[in-house]
C-alpha positions, 0 to 999 in steps of 0.5 A: 273368806271366799264369796260363794254363789248363793244356792236357791230353789230350782226355778220352775222352768228348769225343774220342768225341763229336767223331767222332759225328754229331748229338752237337752241338745244331746249332740252338743255341749250343755251347761248344767250348772256353775258352783263354788267360790265366786273367784274360782267357779267351776261348771258341770257340763254334759258332753255329747256322749252323755257323760258329765264333766266338771271344768274350771277356767283353763281346762280343755273341753273337747277341742276348746279351752274354758277361758272363764266361768261366771254366774251366767255361764262359761266362755269356751275358746275354740278354733280361734273364736270364743262362745258362751255356753249359758245356763238354761233360761 
């Protein structure tokens, strides 16, 4: 039986940010959430133009590739470097 990331109540700071304009970097990639079975997590990402995209490990995202997703965020390999997109704190 797969293990799932436990959903819970939205933290107050996240709920507060969700209702403010200019709380997201509109010109960059923003990680909105992670979901699914722990072994095969997916992520919801806001693209610079405002669209959203669901990605999994191995998917292309802009000029990079998603190399991993965990409960804290996703790892993106781009131009020979790997960076973490973290969930808002």
